[in-house]
Kinemage of the C-alpha trace (Angstrom):
@kinemage 1
@onewidth
@group {chain A} dominant
@subgroup {mainchain}
@vectorlist {calphas} color= white
{ca met a 1} P 18.371 1.883 4.489
{ca ile a 2} L 17.857 5.479 3.467
{ca arg a 3} L 21.041 6.817 1.866
{ca arg a 4} L 20.750 10.468 2.973
{ca val a 5} L 24.449 11.298 3.128
{ca ala a 6} L 25.216 10.018 -0.366
{ca leu a 7} L 22.142 11.739 -1.756
{ca leu a 8} L 22.934 15.195 -0.463
{ca gly a 9} L 25.675 15.707 -3.036
{ca ser a 10} L 23.605 14.550 -6.002
{ca leu a 11} L 20.199 16.032 -5.235
{ca ala a 12} L 20.259 18.469 -8.145
{ca leu a 13} L 20.861 15.715 -10.697
{ca ala a 14} L 17.444 14.189 -10.156
{ca thr a 15} L 15.602 17.185 -11.522
{ca thr a 16} L 16.595 16.439 -15.117
{ca ser a 17} L 16.411 12.656 -15.140
{ca leu a 18} L 12.880 12.245 -16.473
{ca gly a 19} L 10.881 13.976 -19.175
{ca gly a 20} L 8.145 16.442 -18.315
{ca cys a 21} L 6.377 19.683 -19.019
{ca ser a 22} L 8.060 23.031 -19.531
{ca ile a 23} L 9.278 25.055 -16.561
{ca val a 24} L 6.513 26.638 -14.495
{ca asn a 25} L 6.493 30.373 -15.199
{ca ser a 26} L 3.214 32.038 -14.293
{ca thr a 27} L 1.419 31.858 -10.980
{ca ile a 28} L -1.683 30.339 -12.573
{ca ala a 29} L 0.286 27.767 -14.540
{ca arg a 30} L 2.244 26.878 -11.429
{ca ala a 31} L -0.965 26.299 -9.462
{ca val a 32} L -2.286 23.992 -12.193
{ca val a 33} L 0.946 22.002 -12.319
{ca ile a 34} L 1.125 21.702 -8.521
{ca ala a 35} L -2.452 20.412 -8.480
{ca lys a 36} L -1.572 17.787 -11.095
{ca cys a 37} L 1.568 16.778 -9.222
{ca asp a 38} L -0.440 16.326 -6.013
{ca gly a 39} L -3.312 14.621 -7.813
{ca gly a 40} L -2.283 11.000 -7.242
{ca ala a 41} L -3.681 8.098 -9.236
{ca glu a 42} L -6.786 10.090 -10.142
{ca ser a 43} L -4.626 12.362 -12.309
{ca gly a 44} L -2.934 9.420 -14.023
{ca tyr a 45} L 0.572 8.392 -13.034
{ca lys a 46} L 2.215 9.729 -16.191
{ca asn a 47} L 0.555 13.116 -15.739
{ca val a 48} L 1.691 13.216 -12.103
{ca ile a 49} L 5.265 12.391 -13.104
{ca ala a 50} L 5.300 15.053 -15.825
{ca ala a 51} L 3.846 17.745 -13.562
{ca cys a 52} L 6.180 16.948 -10.686
{ca thr a 53} L 9.189 16.920 -13.002
{ca ser a 54} L 8.173 20.375 -14.234
{ca ile a 55} L 8.206 21.645 -10.660
{ca leu a 56} L 11.617 20.113 -10.028
{ca arg a 57} L 13.015 21.865 -13.103
{ca ser a 58} L 11.727 25.233 -11.955
{ca lys a 59} L 14.364 27.553 -10.529
{ca ser a 60} L 11.701 29.187 -8.372
{ca ala a 61} L 10.570 25.985 -6.651
{ca thr a 62} L 10.845 26.146 -2.871
{ca asp a 63} L 12.180 23.268 -0.793
{ca ala a 64} L 8.611 22.468 0.262
{ca met a 65} L 7.534 22.295 -3.389
{ca arg a 66} L 10.538 20.142 -4.262
{ca phe a 67} L 9.803 17.795 -1.380
{ca ser a 68} L 6.206 17.370 -2.531
{ca ala a 69} L 7.298 16.887 -6.148
{ca phe a 70} L 9.862 14.206 -5.275
{ca leu a 71} L 7.332 12.453 -3.044
{ca his a 72} L 4.492 12.419 -5.562
{ca arg a 73} L 6.730 11.630 -8.524
{ca gly a 74} L 8.107 8.707 -6.537
{ca glu a 75} L 4.592 7.484 -5.822
{ca gly a 76} L 3.696 7.885 -9.500
{ca leu a 77} L 6.749 5.904 -10.581
{ca ala a 78} L 5.841 3.190 -8.080
{ca gly a 79} L 2.362 3.103 -9.606
{ca leu a 80} L 4.020 2.334 -12.947
{ca his a 81} L 6.163 -0.370 -11.263
{ca glu a 82} L 9.372 1.642 -11.839
{ca tyr a 83} L 10.512 0.837 -8.330
{ca ala a 84} L 14.203 1.727 -8.563
{ca his a 85} L 13.412 5.222 -9.889
{ca ala a 86} L 10.643 5.544 -7.313
{ca glu a 87} L 13.014 4.672 -4.468
{ca arg a 88} L 15.499 7.279 -5.653
{ca asp a 89} L 12.862 10.033 -5.686
{ca leu a 90} L 11.553 9.049 -2.266
{ca asp a 91} L 15.105 9.120 -0.921
{ca phe a 92} L 15.492 12.646 -2.315
{ca ala a 93} L 12.217 13.647 -0.641
{ca leu a 94} L 13.532 12.339 2.668
{ca val a 95} L 16.713 14.361 2.296
{ca leu a 96} L 14.457 17.426 2.355
{ca asp a 97} L 12.211 16.157 5.171
{ca pro a 98} L 13.738 13.125 6.918
{ca lys a 99} L 10.787 12.545 9.261
{ca asp a 100} L 7.890 12.693 6.818
{ca glu a 101} L 5.622 9.707 7.478
{ca gln a 102} L 4.078 9.495 4.013
{ca ala a 103} L 7.493 9.427 2.342
{ca leu a 104} L 8.817 6.812 4.779
{ca his a 105} L 5.803 4.559 4.241
{ca ala a 106} L 6.005 4.946 0.473
{ca leu a 107} L 9.716 4.112 0.608
{ca ser a 108} L 9.013 1.091 2.800
{ca ser a 109} L 6.484 -0.213 0.274
{ca val a 110} L 8.831 0.297 -2.669
{ca gln a 111} L 11.680 -1.424 -0.821
{ca leu a 112} L 9.413 -4.337 0.011
{ca leu a 113} L 8.348 -4.722 -3.617
{ca gln a 114} L 12.022 -4.896 -4.600
{ca gly a 115} L 12.718 -7.622 -2.062
{ca asn a 116} L 14.560 -5.367 0.394
{ca arg a 117} L 12.875 -6.591 3.561
{ca lys a 118} L 15.405 -5.114 5.962
{ca gly a 119} L 15.151 -1.716 4.311
{ca ala a 120} L 11.352 -1.851 4.339
{ca leu a 121} L 11.260 -2.675 8.041
{ca ala a 122} L 13.859 -0.001 8.791
{ca ser a 123} L 11.805 2.678 6.994
{ca ala a 124} L 8.552 1.621 8.676
{ca ser a 125} L 10.284 1.441 12.062
{ca leu a 126} L 11.782 4.909 11.593
{ca ala a 127} L 8.329 6.355 10.883
{ca leu a 128} L 7.065 4.637 14.028
{ca his a 129} L 10.021 5.877 16.093
{ca asn a 130} L 9.391 9.449 14.928
{ca his a 131} L 5.629 9.249 15.402
{ca pro a 132} L 4.385 6.344 17.616
{ca thr a 133} L 0.810 6.478 16.326
{ca ala a 134} L -1.780 3.794 15.670
{ca glu a 135} L -1.376 4.333 11.937
{ca asn a 136} L 2.371 3.778 12.114
{ca phe a 137} L 2.062 0.640 14.226
{ca ala a 138} L -0.414 -0.685 11.646
{ca ala a 139} L 1.895 0.279 8.780
{ca arg a 140} L 4.831 -1.631 10.267
{ca gly a 141} L 2.498 -4.521 10.996
{ca glu a 142} L 1.656 -4.677 7.309
{ca val a 143} L 5.357 -5.023 6.490
{ca tyr a 144} L 5.714 -7.849 9.010
{ca asp a 145} L 2.635 -9.497 7.505
{ca tyr a 146} L 4.115 -9.266 4.009
{ca val a 147} L 7.322 -11.001 5.126
{ca lys a 148} L 5.249 -13.665 6.913
{ca asp a 149} L 6.300 -12.658 10.434
{ca tyr a 150} L 2.740 -12.982 11.636
{ca asp a 151} L 3.400 -12.872 15.382
{ca arg a 152} L 5.106 -9.468 15.105
{ca ala a 153} L 2.436 -8.271 12.672
{ca ile a 154} L -0.330 -9.229 15.076
{ca ala a 155} L 1.534 -7.557 17.965
{ca asp a 156} L 1.785 -4.284 16.015
{ca phe a 157} L -1.877 -4.399 14.991
{ca thr a 158} L -2.801 -5.018 18.637
{ca arg a 159} L -0.832 -1.908 19.653
{ca ala a 160} L -2.614 0.064 16.928
{ca ile a 161} L -6.006 -1.105 18.211
{ca ala a 162} L -5.090 -0.100 21.772
{ca leu a 163} L -4.241 3.403 20.557
{ca asp a 164} L -7.264 3.770 18.258
{ca pro a 165} L -9.972 1.231 19.196
{ca lys a 166} L -12.632 2.776 16.959
{ca asn a 167} L -10.585 2.406 13.773
{ca ala a 168} L -11.616 -0.567 11.625
{ca val a 169} L -8.300 -0.790 9.760
{ca pro a 170} L -6.098 -2.469 12.420
{ca tyr a 171} L -8.910 -4.894 13.305
{ca asn a 172} L -9.119 -5.851 9.642
{ca asp a 173} L -5.332 -6.118 9.404
{ca arg a 174} L -5.139 -8.347 12.472
{ca cys a 175} L -7.968 -10.476 11.108
{ca trp a 176} L -6.017 -10.933 7.862
{ca ser a 177} L -2.731 -11.814 9.560
{ca arg a 178} L -4.399 -14.282 11.889
{ca ala a 179} L -6.103 -15.901 8.910
{ca lys a 180} L -2.829 -16.183 7.004
{ca ser a 181} L -1.063 -17.660 10.037
{ca gly a 182} L -3.747 -20.333 10.337
{ca lys a 183} L -3.774 -19.794 14.100
{ca gln a 184} L -6.630 -18.477 16.211
{ca leu a 185} L -9.073 -18.411 13.314
{ca asp a 186} L -11.901 -17.841 15.793
{ca leu a 187} L -10.156 -14.633 16.911
{ca ala a 188} L -9.570 -13.672 13.272
{ca leu a 189} L -13.295 -13.972 12.637
{ca ala a 190} L -14.050 -11.880 15.726
{ca asp a 191} L -11.662 -9.168 14.504
{ca cys a 192} L -13.340 -9.002 11.116
{ca asn a 193} L -16.777 -8.862 12.721
{ca val a 194} L -15.695 -5.912 14.879
{ca ala a 195} L -14.229 -4.182 11.829
{ca leu a 196} L -17.521 -4.654 9.948
{ca gln a 197} L -19.458 -3.201 12.871
{ca ile a 198} L -17.283 -0.090 12.610
{ca thr a 199} L -17.352 0.071 8.784
{ca pro a 200} L -20.331 -1.948 7.489
{ca gly a 201} L -20.120 -3.252 3.947
{ca ser a 202} L -16.407 -2.497 3.467
{ca pro a 203} L -15.126 -4.509 0.464
{ca ala a 204} L -11.703 -4.881 2.105
{ca ile a 205} L -13.126 -6.251 5.357
{ca leu a 206} L -15.555 -8.559 3.554
{ca asn a 207} L -12.554 -9.812 1.592
{ca ser a 208} L -10.720 -10.576 4.843
{ca arg a 209} L -13.694 -12.291 6.446
{ca gly a 210} L -14.275 -14.297 3.274
{ca tyr a 211} L -10.662 -15.430 3.544
{ca val a 212} L -11.194 -16.441 7.196
{ca phe a 213} L -14.234 -18.503 6.192
{ca tyr a 214} L -12.130 -20.116 3.462
{ca arg a 215} L -9.441 -21.038 6.001
{ca leu a 216} L -12.170 -22.396 8.306
{ca gly a 217} L -13.568 -24.539 5.489
{ca gln a 218} L -16.903 -22.697 5.589
{ca tyr a 219} L -17.076 -22.328 1.833
{ca pro a 220} L -20.666 -21.031 1.314
{ca ser a 221} L -20.015 -18.227 3.814
{ca ala a 222} L -16.700 -17.488 2.106
{ca ile a 223} L -18.345 -17.220 -1.316
{ca ala a 224} L -21.084 -14.962 0.095
{ca asp a 225} L -18.572 -12.517 1.614
{ca leu a 226} L -16.294 -12.522 -1.412
{ca asn a 227} L -19.229 -11.859 -3.747
{ca ala a 228} L -20.365 -9.013 -1.476
{ca ser a 229} L -16.827 -7.639 -1.508
{ca met a 230} L -16.841 -7.564 -5.302
{ca asp a 231} L -20.296 -5.998 -5.389
{ca gly a 232} L -18.638 -2.974 -3.841
{ca ser a 233} L -15.348 -3.341 -5.738
{ca pro a 234} L -15.791 -5.429 -8.923
{ca asp a 235} L -12.093 -5.615 -9.803
{ca phe a 236} L -10.865 -6.552 -6.328
{ca ala a 237} L -8.096 -8.970 -7.311
{ca ser a 238} L -7.723 -10.512 -3.866
{ca ser a 239} L -11.418 -11.361 -3.614
{ca leu a 240} L -11.393 -12.858 -7.101
{ca tyr a 241} L -8.322 -14.920 -6.301
{ca ile a 242} L -9.630 -16.223 -2.975
{ca arg a 243} L -12.981 -17.047 -4.591
{ca gly a 244} L -11.035 -19.055 -7.147
{ca leu a 245} L -9.323 -20.958 -4.316
{ca val a 246} L -12.702 -21.643 -2.715
{ca glu a 247} L -14.107 -22.859 -6.034
{ca lys a 248} L -11.156 -25.234 -6.435
{ca arg a 249} L -11.990 -26.732 -3.044
{ca ile a 250} L -15.595 -27.328 -4.052
{ca asp a 251} L -14.565 -28.763 -7.454
{ca asp a 252} L -15.921 -25.899 -9.532
{ca gly a 253} L -12.980 -26.174 -11.936
{ca pro a 254} L -13.860 -23.823 -14.832
{ca asp a 255} L -15.010 -20.968 -12.595
{ca ala a 256} L -11.984 -21.403 -10.339
{ca ala a 257} L -9.548 -21.140 -13.244
{ca lys a 258} L -11.415 -18.131 -14.651
{ca asp a 259} L -11.348 -16.228 -11.347
{ca ile a 260} L -7.681 -16.973 -10.676
{ca lys a 261} L -6.682 -15.973 -14.204
{ca lys a 262} L -8.593 -12.675 -14.013
{ca ala a 263} L -7.245 -11.911 -10.530
{ca thr a 264} L -3.677 -12.497 -11.677
{ca ala a 265} L -4.205 -10.245 -14.698
{ca leu a 266} L -5.471 -7.473 -12.408
{ca asp a 267} L -2.622 -7.936 -9.931
{ca pro a 268} L 0.302 -10.204 -10.874
{ca thr a 269} L 1.432 -10.268 -7.217
{ca val a 270} L -1.915 -11.333 -5.754
{ca ala a 271} L -0.852 -14.935 -5.126
{ca lys a 272} L 1.993 -13.738 -2.881
{ca ser a 273} L -0.407 -12.051 -0.500
{ca val a 274} L -2.595 -15.108 0.140
{ca val a 275} L -1.787 -18.394 1.881
{ca pro a 276} L -3.728 -21.110 -0.045
């Protein structure tokens, strides 16, 4: 649960908690720092954190600038797996703008990664309550999927599809959840096929369809899709991991162990997202 009341009294303390650049003084320097703070992973998480901290230390920062700095610093900290610090910054951001969807979704993800399932669902549900959009139904569905509540996940993805039927993402999400549930695998395959018609060649959708083929026991088709997925995204941990599972089923021991080991090195949590 978002602790807005408790945070209001301590908001100022967060601006000095992490190291960073010097205070922004000139207009040009401020523009550069703001760009770095908003730059996301492309700027490098440590650079984002430093730039955002510099903004938060500036006496001239507006509330809008402070909101953005807390949000992006929180996302940067999450990227470095510093989830407790990330959650604190995202809470501060939500003190400044309690209905911001990006901040609520980021908070939900961080809470989920810390094992706070109730908090994650509450944050995702609040975003959906504030803005009942296809994207927000899909976002809450992803939380349900993560906690293995597949029926509710599929229901949310279905609502997202009804609101935005030309968007491949909820079709892909519903395909994935159906595959993980082990139920209605024929419908899972149909969902992935629709998603690929909308976004041909998507590594994420090929990953999902490869997983469906794996669950169906159609191993050559699974390998073909997973290889195609990695052609577009060579370090796709999920595709590597699922290919390793397929290879184990077809007794390709050395390759299976190699793929699973590499996938786990790329993403230590990958095994949690896949039902063997």
